[in-house]
C-alpha positions as a Markdown table, in Angstrom:
| # | Residue | x | y | z |
|---|---|---|---|---|
| 1 | Met | 28.4 | 210.7 | -6.1 |
| 2 | Tyr | 26.9 | 210.2 | -9.6 |
| 3 | Ser | 27.4 | 206.4 | -9.4 |
| 4 | Gln | 25.5 | 206.4 | -6.1 |
| 5 | Gly | 22.6 | 208.3 | -7.6 |
| 6 | Lys | 22.5 | 206.0 | -10.6 |
| 7 | Arg | 22.5 | 203.0 | -8.3 |
| 8 | Cys | 19.5 | 204.5 | -6.5 |
| 9 | Ala | 17.6 | 205.0 | -9.8 |
| 10 | Glu | 18.5 | 201.4 | -10.9 |
| 11 | Ser | 17.4 | 200.0 | -7.5 |
| 12 | Trp | 14.1 | 201.8 | -7.9 |
| 13 | Lys | 13.6 | 200.2 | -11.3 |
| 14 | Lys | 14.1 | 196.8 | -9.7 |
| 15 | Gly | 11.5 | 197.6 | -7.0 |
| 16 | Gln | 14.1 | 198.1 | -4.2 |
| 17 | Trp | 13.7 | 201.9 | -3.9 |
| 18 | Gly | 14.2 | 203.4 | -0.4 |
| 19 | Ala | 14.0 | 207.2 | -0.2 |
| 20 | Ser | 16.1 | 207.4 | 3.0 |
| 21 | Asn | 19.1 | 205.7 | 1.5 |
| 22 | Cys | 19.1 | 207.7 | -1.7 |
| 23 | Glu | 18.1 | 211.2 | -0.7 |
| 24 | Asp | 21.7 | 212.4 | -0.2 |
| 25 | Ala | 22.8 | 211.1 | -3.5 |
| 26 | Met | 20.0 | 213.0 | -5.3 |
| 27 | Met | 20.6 | 216.2 | -3.5 |
| 28 | Ser | 24.4 | 216.2 | -4.2 |
| 29 | Lys | 24.2 | 215.5 | -8.0 |
| 30 | Thr | 21.3 | 217.1 | -9.8 |
| 31 | Ile | 20.1 | 217.7 | -13.4 |
| 32 | Pro | 17.7 | 220.4 | -14.5 |
| 33 | Val | 14.2 | 219.1 | -15.3 |
| 34 | Leu | 14.4 | 220.7 | -18.8 |
| 35 | Leu | 17.5 | 218.7 | -19.7 |
| 36 | Ala | 15.9 | 215.4 | -18.4 |
| 37 | Phe | 12.8 | 215.8 | -20.4 |
| 38 | Val | 14.6 | 216.9 | -23.6 |
| 39 | Leu | 16.7 | 213.8 | -23.3 |
| 40 | Ile | 13.8 | 211.4 | -22.5 |
| 41 | Ser | 11.4 | 212.7 | -25.1 |
| 42 | Gly | 13.9 | 212.6 | -28.0 |
| 43 | Pro | 15.6 | 209.8 | -30.0 |
| 44 | Val | 17.3 | 208.4 | -26.9 |
| 45 | Leu | 14.0 | 207.1 | -25.6 |
| 46 | Ala | 13.2 | 205.4 | -29.0 |
| 47 | Ala | 16.6 | 203.6 | -28.9 |
| 48 | Thr | 15.9 | 201.9 | -25.5 |
| 49 | Lys | 13.1 | 199.8 | -24.2 |
| 50 | Glu | 14.0 | 200.5 | -20.5 |
| 51 | Pro | 12.0 | 203.3 | -18.9 |
| 52 | Thr | 13.7 | 206.5 | -17.9 |
| 53 | Val | 13.5 | 207.4 | -14.2 |
| 54 | Val | 13.7 | 211.0 | -13.0 |
| 55 | Ala | 13.8 | 211.4 | -9.2 |
| 56 | Cys | 13.1 | 214.8 | -7.8 |
| 57 | Thr | 13.2 | 216.4 | -4.4 |
| 58 | Phe | 11.3 | 219.6 | -3.7 |
| 59 | Glu | 11.3 | 221.7 | -0.6 |
| 60 | Lys | 8.7 | 220.5 | 1.9 |
| 61 | Leu | 7.4 | 217.7 | -0.4 |
| 62 | Pro | 8.1 | 214.0 | -0.4 |
| 63 | Leu | 10.4 | 212.4 | -3.0 |
| 64 | Met | 8.8 | 212.3 | -6.5 |
| 65 | Ile | 9.7 | 209.6 | -9.0 |
| 66 | Met | 8.7 | 210.1 | -12.7 |
| 67 | Thr | 8.9 | 207.0 | -14.8 |
| 68 | Ile | 8.8 | 207.8 | -18.5 |
| 69 | Arg | 8.1 | 204.8 | -20.7 |
| 70 | Gly | 6.7 | 206.3 | -23.8 |
| 71 | Gly | 7.8 | 210.0 | -23.8 |
| 72 | Met | 5.7 | 213.0 | -24.7 |
| 73 | Gly | 2.0 | 212.2 | -25.2 |
| 74 | Ala | 2.2 | 208.6 | -24.2 |
| 75 | Ser | -0.3 | 207.1 | -21.7 |
| 76 | Asp | 2.1 | 204.9 | -19.8 |
| 77 | Asn | 4.2 | 207.5 | -18.0 |
| 78 | Thr | 3.8 | 207.7 | -14.2 |
| 79 | Leu | 4.5 | 209.8 | -11.1 |
| 80 | Gln | 5.1 | 208.3 | -7.7 |
| 81 | Val | 4.8 | 210.7 | -4.7 |
| 82 | Gly | 6.6 | 209.4 | -1.7 |
| 83 | Gln | 5.7 | 205.7 | -1.0 |
| 84 | Thr | 2.3 | 205.9 | -2.6 |
| 85 | Pro | 1.2 | 204.0 | -5.7 |
| 86 | Pro | 2.1 | 205.6 | -9.0 |
| 87 | Val | -0.4 | 207.8 | -10.9 |
| 88 | Pro | -0.6 | 208.7 | -14.6 |
| 89 | Leu | 1.8 | 211.4 | -15.7 |
| 90 | Glu | 1.1 | 213.5 | -18.8 |
| 91 | Ile | 4.2 | 214.9 | -20.5 |
| 92 | Gly | 3.7 | 217.9 | -22.7 |
| 93 | Ser | 6.0 | 220.2 | -24.6 |
| 94 | Gly | 6.3 | 222.7 | -21.8 |
| 95 | Leu | 4.7 | 221.2 | -18.7 |
| 96 | Ser | 4.1 | 217.8 | -17.2 |
| 97 | Thr | 1.0 | 217.2 | -15.1 |
| 98 | Ala | -0.4 | 214.5 | -12.8 |
| 99 | Thr | -3.2 | 214.3 | -10.2 |
| 100 | His | -2.5 | 212.7 | -6.9 |
| 101 | Asn | -4.7 | 212.6 | -3.8 |
| 102 | Lys | -7.0 | 215.3 | -5.3 |
| 103 | Arg | -4.1 | 217.6 | -5.9 |
| 104 | Asp | -2.8 | 218.6 | -9.3 |
| 105 | Phe | 1.0 | 218.6 | -9.8 |
| 106 | Ile | 2.3 | 220.8 | -12.6 |
| 107 | Phe | 6.0 | 220.3 | -13.3 |
| 108 | Ser | 7.8 | 223.1 | -15.1 |
| 109 | Leu | 10.4 | 222.1 | -17.7 |
| 110 | Arg | 12.5 | 225.2 | -17.0 |
| 111 | Ser | 15.6 | 225.3 | -14.9 |
| 112 | Pro | 15.6 | 225.2 | -11.9 |
| 113 | Ala | 13.1 | 222.4 | -11.3 |
| 114 | Ser | 9.8 | 223.4 | -9.9 |
| 115 | Val | 6.4 | 222.0 | -9.2 |
| 116 | Thr | 3.1 | 223.8 | -8.6 |
| 117 | Val | 0.6 | 222.0 | -6.4 |
| 118 | Ser | -3.0 | 223.0 | -6.6 |
| 119 | Arg | -6.2 | 221.8 | -5.0 |
| 120 | Ala | -9.7 | 223.1 | -5.5 |
| 121 | Gly | -10.6 | 225.7 | -2.9 |
| 122 | Ser | -7.1 | 226.5 | -1.9 |
| 123 | Asp | -4.2 | 228.7 | -3.3 |
| 124 | Asp | -1.6 | 227.2 | -5.6 |
| 125 | Gln | 1.8 | 226.6 | -4.1 |
| 126 | Thr | 5.1 | 226.4 | -6.1 |
| 127 | Phe | 8.2 | 224.6 | -4.8 |
| 128 | Ser | 11.7 | 224.6 | -6.1 |
| 129 | Gly | 13.8 | 221.4 | -6.2 |
| 130 | Lys | 16.4 | 219.3 | -7.9 |
| 131 | Cys | 16.2 | 216.2 | -10.1 |
| 132 | Ile | 18.4 | 213.3 | -11.3 |
| 133 | Ser | 17.8 | 211.1 | -14.2 |
| 134 | Thr | 18.9 | 207.6 | -15.3 |
| 135 | Leu | 20.0 | 209.3 | -18.6 |
| 136 | Gln | 22.4 | 211.6 | -16.8 |
| 137 | Pro | 25.8 | 211.2 | -18.4 |
């Protein structure tokens, strides 16, 4: 199953991503968000020029794709929610944040993966999920 998940991530990097054909692969082979971000913000990222892709599924939310090009503090990291265009993603030491469609997405780096979605005038909602990374061994 890992090879199928890796093929899905590689296909996404080439612009051939399709959520329906990769969702099963992601759900069956997962990696905690903490491990993914520790790997991508460390020396591994400095050694490669290719972006690191982290694909996550959360209950009741569309597929989320994080593309990390510069690691923590860089301005070229992005989050794609479903089939919408990517938005800037800020990676911090404990949380990663992005704003999409007037909603703030706050990703926890603790295991298991979780995202808190907030919008002005409404209650925050937190969702649990699973992630897979192109750096997964």
